BADO-68367 format. One record per residue: residue in three letters; z, y, x of N, C-alpha, C, O in turn. Coordinates in steps of 0.1 Angstrom, whole numbers, padded with zeros to 4 digits, always signed. Each point is the difference from the previous one (the first is absolute). Layout:
REM residues N
ALAZYXZYXZYXZYX;...
REM end
This chain:
REM residues 235
MET+0000-0012+0008+0000+0012-0008+0000+0013+0008+0002+0011-0005;ASP-0004-0013+0019+0001+0011+0009-0008+0013-0005+0006+0011+0000;SER-0018-0013-0004-0008+0012-0004-0005-0002-0015-0008+0009-0004;THR+0012-0019-0003-0006-0003-0013+0002+0012-0010-0009+0003-0007;PHE+0021+0003+0008+0004+0010-0010-0002+0014+0005+0002+0010-0007;LYS-0007-0008+0019-0001+0013+0006-0010+0008-0009-0012-0004-0001;GLY+0016+0016-0003-0008+0008-0008-0001-0003-0015-0006+0008-0007;LEU+0011-0019+0003-0001-0004-0014+0010+0008-0008+0011+0004+0005;ARG-0014-0001-0018+0008+0008-0009+0008-0009-0009-0007-0006-0009;VAL+0020+0007+0010+0008-0010-0007+0011+0007-0009+0006+0009+0005;ALA-0005-0013-0017+0011+0005-0009+0009-0011-0003-0004-0011-0004;ILE+0017+0014+0004+0011-0010-0002+0010+0005-0010+0005+0011+0002;THR-0003-0018-0013+0011+0005-0009+0013-0007+0003+0000-0011+0006;GLY+0011+0017-0009+0013-0005+0004+0002+0000+0015+0004-0010+0006;GLY-0008+0021+0000-0001+0000+0015+0011+0005+0007-0001+0003+0012;THR+0013-0002-0018+0012+0006+0008+0010-0011+0003+0011+0004+0005;SER-0013-0016-0009+0010-0011+0003-0006-0013+0000-0011-0002-0006;GLY+0017-0008+0011-0004-0014-0001-0014-0002+0006-0004+0005+0010;LEU-0004-0013-0017-0013-0004+0004-0009+0013+0001-0008+0001+0009;GLY+0009+0008-0019-0008+0012+0001+0001+0008+0012-0009+0004+0006;LEU+0022-0002-0002+0003+0007+0012-0005-0007+0013-0006+0006+0009;ALA+0007-0019-0009-0005-0008+0011-0015+0001+0001-0005+0001+0011;LEU-0002-0001-0022-0014+0002+0000-0004+0014+0005-0010+0002+0008;VAL+0017+0008-0013-0003+0014+0005+0001+0000+0015-0008+0005+0007;ASP+0019-0010-0001+0002+0000+0015-0011-0008+0007-0005+0006+0010;GLN+0002-0018-0014-0010-0008+0007-0014+0006-0001-0007-0001+0010;LEU+0004+0006-0022-0014+0005-0001-0001+0014+0008-0010+0002+0006;HIS+0021+0006-0007-0001+0012+0008-0001-0003+0015-0008+0007+0007;ARG+0015-0016-0002-0001-0004+0014-0014-0006+0003-0004+0002+0012;ALA-0002-0008-0021-0013-0006+0002-0012+0011-0001-0011-0004+0002;GLY+0015+0016-0005-0010+0011+0000-0006+0003-0013-0010+0007-0001;ALA+0015-0013-0010-0005+0003-0013+0005+0014-0005+0010+0005+0005;GLN-0017+0001-0014+0004+0012-0007+0008-0005-0012-0005-0007-0009;VAL+0018+0010+0008+0009-0006-0010+0005+0011-0009+0006+0010+0004;ALA-0007-0013-0017+0007+0008-0010+0009-0010-0008-0004-0011-0003;PHE+0016+0016+0001+0010-0009-0008+0006+0007-0011+0002+0012+0001;VAL+0001-0019-0012+0006+0005-0012+0013-0006-0002+0002-0012+0001;ALA+0008+0020-0006+0013-0005-0004+0006+0010-0009-0004+0012+0000;ARG+0015-0016-0007+0005+0008-0011+0010+0011+0006+0000+0011-0005;ASP+0007-0014+0015+0011+0009+0005-0007+0010+0010-0004-0003+0011;ALA+0003+0016-0015-0006+0010+0008+0006+0002+0013-0006+0003+0010;HIS+0020-0004-0009+0007+0002+0012-0003-0011+0010-0002+0002+0012;ARG+0002-0014-0017-0004-0012+0009-0014+0001+0005-0003-0003+0011;VAL-0006+0007-0020-0014+0002+0004-0001+0010+0011-0007-0003+0010;SER+0013+0014-0011+0000+0010+0010+0005-0005+0013-0005+0003+0011;ALA+0017-0010-0011+0006-0005+0012-0009-0010+0007-0001+0000+0012;VAL-0005-0009-0020-0008-0010+0006-0012+0006+0007-0004-0003+0011;ALA-0003+0013-0018-0011+0006+0005+0003+0009+0013-0008+0000+0009;LEU+0020+0006-0009+0004+0008+0011+0002-0009+0013-0004+0005+0011;ARG+0009-0017-0013+0002-0009+0012-0013-0007+0004+0000-0007+0010;ARG-0011+0009-0018-0012-0007+0003-0012+0011-0001-0007+0000-0009;PRO+0006+0008+0019-0010+0011+0000-0014-0005-0002-0004-0010+0006;GLY-0003+0016-0015-0014-0004-0003-0001-0008-0013-0011-0002-0005;THR+0022-0003+0000+0000-0007-0013+0001+0010-0011+0005+0011+0002;HIS-0009-0014-0014+0001+0009-0011+0009-0006-0011-0003-0010-0006;GLY+0014+0016+0004+0009-0004-0010-0002+0007-0014-0002+0012+0000;ILE+0001-0020-0010-0002+0005-0014+0011-0004-0009+0002-0012-0002;ALA+0005+0021-0004+0011-0004-0009-0006-0001-0014-0007+0008-0005;GLY+0010-0020-0001-0005-0002-0014+0004-0014-0004+0004-0009+0008;ASP-0004+0006-0021+0004-0012-0006-0013-0007-0007-0005+0005-0010;VAL+0001-0016+0016-0012-0006-0005+0002-0006-0014-0009-0004-0007;ALA+0022+0002+0003+0003-0005-0013-0002+0010-0011-0001-0004-0012;ARG-0001+0017+0015-0002+0010-0010-0015+0003-0001-0007+0005+0009;LYS+0002-0008-0021-0015+0001-0003-0005+0015+0003-0011+0001+0005;GLU+0020+0009-0008-0005+0013+0001-0001+0005+0015-0006+0011+0002;THR+0011-0019+0007-0001+0004+0014-0012-0006+0008-0003+0004+0011;ILE-0003-0014-0017-0009-0008+0007-0012+0008+0006-0003-0001+0012;HIS-0004+0009-0020-0011+0008+0004+0003+0010+0011-0007+0002+0009;ALA+0019+0004-0010+0005+0009+0010+0002-0008+0013-0003+0005+0011;LEU+0009-0016-0011+0002-0008+0012-0013-0004+0006-0001+0000+0012;ALA-0008-0005-0020-0013-0004+0005-0007+0012+0007-0006-0002+0011;MET+0007+0014-0017-0007+0012+0006+0007+0003+0013-0007+0004+0010;GLN+0020-0005-0009+0007+0003+0012-0003-0010+0011-0002+0004+0012;VAL+0001-0017-0015-0005-0010+0010-0013+0004+0005-0003+0000+0012;GLY-0007+0002-0021-0013+0003+0004-0001+0013+0009-0008+0000+0010;THR+0016+0010-0014+0000+0012+0008+0006-0002+0014-0005+0005+0010;ALA+0016-0012-0010+0007-0002+0013-0009-0008+0010+0000+0002+0012;LEU-0007-0012-0017-0007-0010+0008-0015+0003+0001-0007-0005+0009;GLY+0002+0013-0018-0015+0003+0000-0008-0012-0004-0011-0002+0004;GLY+0018-0007-0013-0007-0012-0004+0010-0011+0000+0012+0002+0003;LEU-0016-0014-0006+0009-0011+0000-0007-0013+0003-0010-0003-0005;ASP+0016-0005+0015-0006-0013+0003+0009-0012-0005-0005-0010-0003;ILE+0018+0012+0004+0010-0010-0004+0011+0005-0008+0006+0010+0004;LEU-0004-0016-0016+0012+0004-0008+0009-0012-0001-0004-0011-0003;ILE+0017+0013+0006+0010-0010-0001+0010+0004-0010+0008+0009+0002;ASN-0009-0016-0014+0009+0002-0011+0013-0008+0003+0001-0012-0004;ASN+0009+0018+0010+0012-0007+0004+0012+0004-0009+0010-0008-0001;ALA-0009+0019-0005+0011+0005-0007+0004-0009-0011-0009-0005-0008;SER+0022+0001+0006+0004-0009-0010+0014+0003-0005+0008+0007+0007;VAL-0004-0011-0019+0013+0001-0005+0004-0014-0005-0009-0008-0003;LEU+0022+0005+0002+0005-0013-0004+0000-0002-0015-0001-0011-0005;GLY+0002+0021-0003+0004-0001-0014+0015+0002-0001+0005+0010+0006;PRO+0002-0018-0014+0014+0002-0002+0008-0003+0013-0003-0010+0006;VAL+0012+0018-0003+0010-0002+0011+0014+0002-0005+0003+0010-0005;PRO+0005-0021+0006-0002-0013+0006-0011-0007-0008-0003+0003-0011;LEU-0003-0013+0018-0010-0008-0006+0005-0007-0013+0012-0003+0000;ALA-0020+0001-0010+0005-0006-0012-0010-0009-0006-0012+0001+0002;PRO+0016-0011-0010-0009-0008-0008-0009+0008-0009+0004+0011-0004;LEU-0016-0016+0001-0009+0008-0008+0007+0003-0014-0003+0011-0005;ALA+0011-0020+0000+0006+0003-0013+0009+0011+0000+0003+0007-0010;ASP+0003-0004+0022+0009+0012+0002-0007+0012+0006+0007+0010+0003;THR-0020-0011-0001-0007+0011+0006-0004+0010-0010-0006-0003-0010;GLU+0010+0016+0012-0004+0010-0010-0015+0002+0001-0006-0001+0010;CYS+0000+0004-0022-0014+0003+0000-0004+0011+0010-0011-0001+0006;GLU+0019+0011-0005-0003+0011+0009+0000-0004+0015-0008+0005+0007;ASP+0017-0015-0004-0001-0005+0014-0012-0008+0003-0006+0000+0011;PHE+0002-0008-0021-0012-0008+0001-0012+0009+0002-0009-0002+0008;GLU+0009+0012-0017-0012+0010+0001+0000+0007+0013-0011+0003+0005;ALA+0023+0001+0000+0000+0007+0013-0006-0009+0011-0007+0006+0009;ALA+0010-0019-0009-0006-0009+0010-0015+0000-0001-0007+0000+0010;LEU+0002-0001-0022-0014+0000-0002-0007+0013+0004-0010+0000+0006;GLN+0017+0011-0009-0006+0013+0004-0001+0002+0015-0010+0004+0005;ALA+0020-0008+0002+0000+0001+0015-0008-0010+0007-0008+0003+0009;ASN+0010-0016-0013-0006-0011+0008-0014-0004-0004-0007-0006+0008;LEU+0003+0009-0021-0013-0003-0005-0009+0012-0003-0011+0001+0005;LEU+0016+0007-0014-0008+0011-0004-0002+0011+0011-0010+0006+0000;GLY+0020-0004+0008-0001+0009+0011-0011-0004+0009-0009+0008+0003;PRO+0009-0020+0003-0012-0004+0008-0013+0000-0007-0010+0004+0006;PHE+0010-0008-0019-0013+0001-0008-0005+0014-0001-0012+0003+0003;ARG+0021+0006-0006-0005+0014-0002-0004+0007+0013-0010+0007+0001;LEU+0018-0010+0010-0003+0007+0012-0013-0006+0006-0008+0008+0005;THR+0006-0021-0006-0012-0006+0005-0012+0006-0008-0010+0003+0006;LYS+0011-0003-0019-0010+0006-0008-0004+0014+0004-0012+0004+0000;ALA+0023+0004+0002-0003+0014+0004-0006+0002+0013-0007+0010+0003;LEU+0009-0020+0006-0006+0000+0014-0012-0008+0002-0005-0001+0011;LEU+0000-0005-0022-0012-0009+0002-0012+0008+0005-0008-0005+0007;GLY+0007+0018-0012-0012+0008+0005+0001+0002+0015-0011-0001+0007;ALA+0022+0003-0001+0002+0002+0014-0003-0013+0007-0006+0000+0011;LEU+0011-0011-0016-0002-0013+0006-0015-0004+0000-0006-0005+0009;ALA-0001+0008-0021-0014-0003-0001-0008+0008+0010-0010-0005+0006;ALA+0014+0018-0004-0007+0008+0010+0001-0005+0014-0009+0000+0007;SER+0021-0006-0004+0002-0006+0013-0009-0012+0002-0007-0002+0010;ALA+0006-0006-0021-0009-0012+0001-0014+0004+0002-0008-0006+0007;ARG+0003+0016-0014-0014+0005+0001-0002+0005+0014-0012-0001+0005;GLU+0022+0006+0002-0002+0005+0014+0001-0011+0010+0000+0003+0012;GLY+0002-0015-0016+0002-0011+0009+0014-0002+0006+0001-0007+0010;ARG+0008+0014-0017+0014-0001+0005+0007-0011-0009-0005-0004-0010;PRO+0016-0001+0015+0008-0009-0008+0005+0007-0013+0003+0012+0000;ALA-0002-0020-0010+0006+0005-0013+0009-0011-0006-0006-0010-0006;ILE+0019+0011+0008+0009-0011-0002+0012+0005-0008+0005+0011+0003;VAL-0001-0019-0013+0012+0003-0008+0009-0012+0002-0004-0012-0002;VAL+0017+0014+0006+0010-0010+0001+0011+0002-0010+0006+0011+0000;ASN-0004-0021-0009+0011+0001-0009+0011-0010+0004-0003-0012+0001;ILE+0015+0017+0001+0011-0008+0005+0005-0008-0012+0005+0005-0010;SER-0005-0018+0012+0005-0009-0011+0013-0007+0004+0007+0005+0009;SER-0004-0016-0015+0013-0006+0003+0000-0015-0005-0008-0003-0009;ASP+0015-0005+0016+0001-0014-0005+0007-0001-0013-0001-0010-0007;ALA+0008+0021+0003+0006+0001-0013-0010+0001-0011+0003-0002-0012;GLY-0015+0005+0016-0012+0001-0010-0006-0014-0002-0009-0001-0008;VAL+0013-0009+0017-0005-0013-0001+0010-0010-0005-0002-0008-0009;ASN+0014+0009+0015+0011-0008-0004+0009+0006-0010+0003+0012+0000;ALA+0002-0020-0009+0009+0005-0011+0014+0001+0004+0008-0010-0002;TYR-0003+0021+0008+0013+0002+0004+0008+0006-0011-0003+0011-0006;ALA+0014-0017+0002+0009+0005-0010+0005+0014+0004+0003+0002+0012;ASN-0003+0007-0021+0005+0014+0002-0010+0009+0006+0003+0012+0002;TRP-0014-0017+0002-0011+0009+0007-0011+0002-0010-0011+0003+0005;GLY+0013-0004-0018-0011+0000-0010-0008+0013+0000-0013-0002+0001;ALA+0019+0013-0001-0008+0013+0000-0009+0001+0012-0012+0003+0000;TYR+0019-0005+0012-0007+0001+0013-0011-0010+0001-0011+0003+0004;GLY+0015-0016-0007-0010-0011+0001-0012+0002-0008-0011-0003+0004;ALA+0013+0007-0017-0011+0001-0009-0009+0011+0005-0013-0002-0001;SER+0018+0013+0006-0008+0011+0005-0008-0004+0012-0012+0003+0001;LYS+0018-0011+0008-0007-0004+0012-0010-0011-0003-0011-0001+0007;ALA+0013-0008-0017-0010-0009-0004-0012+0007-0005-0012-0004+0003;ALA+0014+0014-0011-0011+0008-0005-0008+0007+0011-0012+0001+0000;VAL+0019+0005+0010-0006+0006+0011-0009-0009+0008-0011+0003+0004;ALA+0016-0015-0002-0008-0010+0008-0013-0003-0007-0011-0001+0006;HIS+0012-0002-0019-0012-0003-0008-0010+0012-0001-0012-0002+0000;MET+0018+0013-0002-0008+0013-0001-0008+0001+0013-0012+0004+0000;SER+0018-0007+0011-0006+0002+0013-0012-0010+0001-0011+0004+0005;ARG+0013-0016-0009-0011-0010+0001-0012+0004-0009-0012-0001+0004;ILE+0015+0007-0016-0011+0004-0009-0007+0012+0006-0012+0001+0000;TRP+0020+0009+0005-0007+0012+0006-0008-0004+0012-0011+0006+0002;ASP+0016-0015+0006-0008-0004+0012-0014-0006-0005-0010+0002+0006;GLU+0011-0010-0016-0012-0007-0006-0010+0011-0005-0012-0001+0002;GLU+0017+0011-0008-0008+0011-0006-0006+0010+0011-0010+0005-0002;LEU+0018-0003+0012-0003+0011+0009-0007-0004+0014-0005+0008+0007;LYS+0006-0021-0004-0005-0004+0013-0015+0002+0002-0004+0003+0011;GLU-0003-0003-0022-0015+0002+0001-0002+0015+0004-0011+0003+0004;HIS+0021+0006-0006-0002+0014+0003+0007+0003+0014+0001+0011+0004;GLY+0003-0022+0003+0005+0002+0013+0015+0003+0001+0005+0003+0010;ILE+0002-0004-0022+0014+0002+0000+0007-0013-0002-0003-0008-0009;ARG+0013+0005+0018+0008-0012-0001+0014+0003-0006+0006+0010+0004;VAL-0001-0019-0012+0013+0002-0006+0008-0013+0002-0005-0011-0005;ILE+0016+0011+0012+0008-0012+0003+0014+0003-0005+0005+0011+0000;GLU+0002-0023-0003+0015+0001-0002+0006-0007+0012-0006-0010+0005;HIS+0017+0015+0000+0007-0006+0011+0015-0002-0002+0007+0010-0005;GLU-0003-0022+0007+0015-0003-0002+0007+0000+0014-0003-0009+0008;PRO+0011+0019-0006+0006+0002+0014+0012-0009+0003+0004+0000+0011;GLY+0001-0007-0021+0012-0008+0002+0013+0008-0002+0000+0012-0002;ASP+0011-0020+0002+0013+0007-0002+0004+0008+0013+0002-0006+0010;MET-0001+0019-0012+0003+0009+0011+0014+0006-0001+0005+0002-0011;ASP+0000+0002+0023+0012+0007+0001-0003+0015-0003-0002+0008+0009;THR+0002-0004-0022-0003+0013-0004+0011+0006-0010+0008-0008-0005;PRO-0008+0021+0003+0010+0005-0010-0002-0006-0013+0010-0002-0008;MET-0022-0001+0003-0002-0005-0013+0005-0014-0001+0006-0004-0010;HIS-0007-0004+0021+0005-0014-0001+0015+0001+0000+0007-0008-0007;ALA-0001+0017+0015+0015+0001+0000+0005+0005-0014+0011-0004-0004;LEU-0019+0012-0003+0004+0004-0013-0001-0011-0010+0009-0002-0009;ALA-0019-0007+0011-0001-0012-0009+0010-0010+0003+0006-0006-0010;LEU-0004+0003+0022+0009-0011+0005+0009+0005+0010-0002-0003+0012;PRO+0013+0010-0015+0008+0006+0010+0008-0010+0009+0004+0004+0011;ASP-0003-0016-0016+0008-0010+0008-0009-0009+0008+0004-0010+0006;ALA-0017+0013-0005-0010-0009+0007+0003+0001+0015+0005+0010+0005;ASP-0008-0021+0002+0002-0001+0014-0012+0008+0007-0011-0006+0000;ARG+0013+0017+0005-0011+0008+0005-0007-0006+0012-0012+0002+0003;SER+0020-0011+0004-0006-0006+0012-0011-0010-0004-0008-0004+0008;SER+0007+0000-0020-0010-0010-0005-0012+0007-0005-0010-0006-0004;LEU+0010+0020+0004-0011+0007-0006-0010+0005+0011+0005+0003+0011;LYS-0017-0001-0014-0010+0005+0009+0002+0015+0002+0005+0007-0009;ARG-0008-0002+0021+0001+0014+0003-0013+0006-0006-0011-0006+0000;PRO+0012+0018-0006-0012+0006-0006-0011+0002+0011-0012-0001-0004;GLU+0016+0003+0016-0010+0002+0011-0009-0013+0002-0012+0001+0002;GLN+0018-0012-0004-0007-0013+0001-0010-0001-0011-0011-0004+0002;SER+0016+0007-0014-0009-0001-0012-0011+0010+0001-0011-0003-0004;ALA+0013+0015+0009-0010+0009+0002-0011-0005+0010-0012+0002-0003;ARG+0017-0007+0014-0010-0006+0009-0009-0011-0006-0012+0000+0002;GLU+0018-0008-0010-0007-0011-0006-0010+0005-0010-0012-0004-0001;LEU+0016+0014-0007-0010+0007-0009-0011+0006+0007-0012-0001-0004;LEU+0015+0008+0015-0011+0008+0007-0010-0010+0007-0011+0004+0002;VAL+0016-0015+0002-0009-0010+0006-0010-0004-0011-0012-0002+0003;ARG+0017+0000-0015-0009-0004-0011-0010+0011-0004-0012-0002-0002;VAL+0017+0015+0002-0009+0011-0003-0010+0002+0011-0011+0004-0002;ALA+0015-0006+0015-0009+0001+0011-0012-0009-0002-0011+0003+0004;GLN+0014-0015-0009-0011-0009-0002-0010+0005-0010-0013-0001+0001;LEU+0018+0008-0012-0009+0006-0010-0008+0012+0006-0012+0002-0003;VAL+0019+0005+0012-0007+0012+0006-0011-0006+0009-0011+0006+0000;GLY+0014-0017+0007-0011-0006+0009-0011-0005-0008-0012+0002+0004;GLU+0014-0008-0016-0011-0004-0008-0008+0011-0005-0012-0001-0001;ALA+0018+0012-0003-0007+0012-0005-0009+0006+0012-0011+0004-0003;GLN+0016-0004+0015-0007+0005+0011-0012-0009+0003-0011+0005+0004;GLN+0012-0018-0006-0011-0010+0003-0011+0002-0010-0012-0001+0004;VAL+0016+0004-0016-0010+0002-0011-0009+0012+0003-0012+0000-0002;THR+0018+0011+0008-0008+0012+0003-0005+0001+0014-0007+0009+0003;ALA+0010-0019+0005-0005+0000+0014-0015-0002+0001-0006+0000+0011;
REM end
């Protein structure tokens, strides 16, 4: 990956902690132009300040009314877009609860952040991605999924249902868009030592969990393969 990402324009949601922050760091070091989105404006500013050259954007992808503004800010900051990583997620009810005890509002919040947020932001940025594909550049969307979207874990219903939908949405979008040079994949990063995991399972053995940096490297190896395929097509 030494030069794979150099000069590529990458946007990452949920970019101030966990996997998102690890991706910001590794892509920035690899020479990519990086814009990241997160809800907490103070954390966004702090992360951007410590990583000169990155573009921090404060916003909530779960809110429908913010999506077009976020897409415009991404496009303006990067001058286009080659890779979108939809990483931002919420758990649903905290503490985790059985579906029968899950409030409708908590279930809806999980769908808004984990499913509709990636759908809306990807849709708003399809024009920029299509432009990259026409220019012979990579055009890739990564949606972060979870094994909770495959396996039926008790008390993870809101989160698991939203991630199952994200995974299948990704497969459908890839089928529809690959003829236009845009690839859409879902990626399951594994159980990581992140603030969200600690919130879900505060008593978990952290030593048994993957570091976000490892998961980020694994994801970028996979994305690098797609970048290489796109470059071969246009060579």
